[in-house]
C-alpha positions in Angstrom: -3.6 -9.8 -32.0 -0.3 -9.0 -30.7 0.4 -5.4 -29.8 3.7 -3.5 -30.6 5.1 -0.5 -28.5 7.1 2.2 -30.5 9.1 5.0 -29.3 8.5 8.1 -31.6 10.0 11.0 -29.3 12.4 10.1 -26.3 13.7 13.4 -25.9 13.0 16.2 -23.2 12.1 19.7 -22.8 12.4 20.7 -26.8 12.9 19.1 -30.1 16.1 19.2 -31.8 19.1 19.1 -29.4 22.7 18.3 -30.2 23.9 16.7 -33.4 25.8 14.2 -31.5 22.7 12.6 -30.0 20.8 12.1 -33.0 21.7 8.3 -33.1 19.3 8.4 -29.9 16.7 11.0 -31.4 15.5 14.6 -31.9 11.8 14.3 -31.0 10.1 14.8 -27.8 7.6 12.7 -25.9 5.3 10.3 -28.0 4.9 6.7 -27.7 2.4 4.4 -29.3 0.9 1.0 -28.9 -0.7 -0.6 -31.7 -2.2 -3.8 -33.3 -4.2 -4.4 -36.4 -7.3 -2.4 -35.3 -6.1 -0.2 -32.1 -4.0 2.8 -31.9 -3.1 4.2 -28.5 -0.9 7.3 -28.4 1.0 8.6 -25.1 1.7 12.3 -25.5 1.6 14.4 -28.6 5.3 15.8 -28.3 7.0 16.3 -31.6 7.5 12.7 -32.2 3.7 12.3 -33.2 4.4 14.2 -36.3 6.6 11.4 -37.6 3.9 9.1 -36.9 1.2 11.1 -38.9 3.5 11.1 -42.0 4.3 7.5 -41.6 3.1 4.7 -44.2 0.5 3.3 -41.7 -3.1 3.0 -42.9 -4.8 4.9 -40.3 -8.2 4.1 -41.6 -7.8 0.5 -40.6 -8.2 1.4 -36.6 -11.3 0.7 -35.0 -9.8 2.7 -32.2 -7.8 5.9 -32.1 -7.2 7.2 -28.5 -4.6 9.6 -27.1 -3.5 9.9 -23.5 -1.9 13.1 -22.4 0.3 12.9 -19.3 0.5 17.0 -19.2 0.6 20.3 -20.9 4.2 21.1 -20.9 5.3 22.1 -24.4 7.4 19.0 -25.0 4.4 16.8 -24.6 1.9 18.7 -26.8 3.9 20.6 -29.4 3.1 18.0 -32.1 -0.5 18.6 -32.0 -1.2 21.3 -34.6 1.3 19.1 -37.0 -0.4 15.9 -36.4 -2.2 15.1 -39.7 -4.6 12.9 -38.3 -6.3 15.6 -36.5 -7.0 16.9 -40.2 -8.8 13.8 -41.6 -12.5 14.3 -41.5 -12.7 10.2 -41.7 -11.0 9.5 -38.5 -12.7 9.3 -34.8 -10.3 10.3 -32.1 -10.6 10.2 -28.4 -8.3 12.3 -26.1 -7.8 11.7 -22.5 -6.1 14.4 -20.5 -5.9 16.3 -17.3 -8.0 19.1 -16.0 -5.9 22.0 -15.1 -7.0 24.9 -12.8 -10.5 24.0 -13.2 -10.5 24.1 -17.1 -11.3 21.1 -19.1 -9.0 19.4 -21.3 -10.4 20.9 -24.5 -10.0 24.1 -22.9 -6.6 23.8 -21.7 -5.4 22.3 -25.4 -7.3 25.1 -27.2 -4.7 27.5 -25.8 -2.2 25.8 -28.1 -4.5 26.7 -31.1 -4.6 30.7 -31.0 -3.1 33.5 -32.7 -0.4 34.7 -32.9 1.3 31.4 -32.3 -1.1 29.6 -34.9 -3.3 30.7 -37.5 -6.3 28.6 -36.4 -8.3 27.4 -33.6 -9.1 24.1 -32.1 -12.5 24.0 -33.9 -10.9 23.7 -37.1 -9.4 20.5 -36.6 -11.3 18.3 -39.2 -11.4 14.8 -37.2 -14.3 13.9 -35.1 -12.3 14.4 -31.8 -13.9 13.6 -28.5 -12.2 15.2 -25.5 -12.1 13.5 -22.1 -10.8 14.4 -18.5 -8.8 11.6 -17.4 -9.6 12.2 -13.8 -13.3 11.1 -14.3 -12.2 7.8 -15.1 -10.6 4.8 -12.7 -9.9 2.5 -15.9 -10.2 3.5 -19.6 -11.0 0.3 -21.4 -9.7 0.4 -25.5 -10.9 -2.8 -26.9 -9.1 -5.5 -24.9 -6.7 -3.1 -23.2 -7.1 -1.6 -19.7 -5.6 1.7 -19.2 -4.7 3.1 -15.6 -3.4 6.2 -14.2 -1.0 7.4 -11.4 -0.6 11.1 -10.5 3.4 11.9 -10.2 5.0 14.8 -8.6 5.7 17.2 -11.3 5.0 21.0 -11.7 1.3 21.7 -12.5 -0.2 18.1 -13.0 1.0 14.9 -14.6 0.0 11.3 -14.8 1.8 8.2 -15.5 -0.2 5.5 -17.5 -0.3 1.8 -17.1 -1.5 -0.7 -20.0 -2.7 -4.0 -19.2 -3.5 -6.8 -21.4 -4.0 -10.3 -19.9 -0.7 -10.7 -17.9 1.2 -8.3 -19.9 1.8 -4.6 -18.6 3.4 -1.6 -20.3 4.0 1.4 -17.9 4.6 4.8 -19.2 6.1 7.1 -16.8 7.7 10.3 -17.6 8.1 13.5 -15.6 8.2 12.8 -11.9 10.2 14.1 -9.0 11.8 11.3 -7.0 12.9 11.9 -3.5 15.7 9.5 -2.3 13.2 6.8 -1.4 10.9 5.7 -4.3 7.3 6.1 -3.9 5.8 2.6 -2.7 2.5 3.4 -4.2 4.6 3.9 -7.5 6.2 0.6 -7.2 2.7 -1.0 -6.8 1.4 0.8 -9.7 4.1 -0.7 -11.9 4.3 -3.9 -10.3 5.1 -7.0 -12.7 5.5 -4.6 -15.8 6.9 -6.4 -18.6 8.1 -3.0 -19.9 8.6 0.1 -18.4 9.2 3.6 -20.1 10.9 5.9 -17.7 11.8 9.7 -17.3 15.9 9.3 -16.8 16.6 13.0 -17.4 19.0 13.5 -14.8 22.1 11.6 -13.7 22.4 10.9 -10.0 24.8 13.6 -9.5 22.4 16.0 -11.0 19.4 14.9 -9.5 20.2 16.1 -6.1 22.0 19.6 -7.1 19.9 22.4 -5.5 19.4 24.2 -8.9 17.2 20.9 -10.2 15.1 20.8 -7.1 11.5 20.9 -8.1 12.1 20.4 -11.8 10.1 17.0 -11.7 12.4 14.9 -13.2 14.3 11.6 -12.2 17.4 9.7 -12.8 18.7 6.3 -14.7 19.4 4.9 -11.3 15.9 5.5 -9.9 14.2 4.0 -12.9 16.6 1.0 -12.5 15.7 0.6 -8.8 12.0 0.9 -9.4 12.2 -2.0 -12.0 14.0 -4.2 -9.5 11.6 -3.1 -6.7 8.4 -3.6 -8.8 9.7 -7.0 -10.1 9.3 -5.7 -13.6 11.2 -7.5 -16.5 12.8 -4.4 -18.9 12.9 -0.8 -18.4 13.6 1.8 -21.3 15.3 4.9 -20.0 14.2 7.9 -21.9 13.3 11.6 -21.7 17.0 12.3 -22.3 17.9 15.9 -21.2 19.1 18.5 -23.7 22.1 19.0 -21.9 22.9 15.2 -21.9 26.3 14.1 -23.5 26.8 11.2 -25.8 29.2 9.6 -23.9 27.0 9.8 -20.7 24.5 7.7 -22.7 26.7 5.3 -23.8 28.6 4.8 -20.5 25.1 4.1 -18.6 24.1 1.5 -21.7 27.5 -0.1 -21.2 27.4 -0.5 -17.5 23.7 -1.6 -17.3 22.3 -5.3 -17.6 20.6 -6.4 -21.0 16.9 -5.6 -19.6 18.1 -2.0 -19.1 17.8 -0.1 -22.4 18.7 3.4 -23.1 15.6 4.7 -25.4 16.3 5.5 -29.1 13.5 7.0 -31.1 12.2 4.1 -33.4 12.7 1.5 -31.2 9.9 -1.3 -31.2 9.2 -4.1 -28.9 6.2 -6.2 -27.9 3.7 -5.1 -25.6 
């Protein structure tokens, strides 16, 4: 059965942002891969809320699996408002990093505390299994194989690669690129059919001293990675809060057809 990828949130740092960017989106990181019986979710940014309120029949899925890249707010802020977590008829597996010796559930439980929320994580009604992603070389979800790659980002962050037969989708968000792209990252994404990539900065911004250590990359680095890895298409997302509509349009117009500026709601085949 054919898998579809959908972008539910493509903004960085914080949901909302400028009205002029609404044609690109207003929600933070969340991407799905699904077919008739499998739902895989990458990140629980605010985009995941729209997924939960969609007209999808979630009871049809034999597997619902969530992979979290890291614990910055823009990648987990949608968790408390994701309706699937409150459905006692659903089984959900979460894979996320350890952080400073804490297991994934211990870290995520910090989000579910007063005075920030009037609940704790144990009040989620779905049957949720928490896993530490470091304990797995490859996670198999039905006929999908999912591998991880640790990137250079404050705290800890993982990129993910999904493989089915000869098709590969690489989800790469939040990485600090030096002037030379890491050869091991090129090999990790090699021959991807589609890449989703963190392009928070322009090239001019990327090397400004004030942005050093922020753990984000740029449009041109993503495009170079696509060519160096012999990949087919790249979706440039994780747009910066400070981005101007004109800048995104200019990049869109200046790049070839297989370089796409990511917009919330976009769908494409795995």
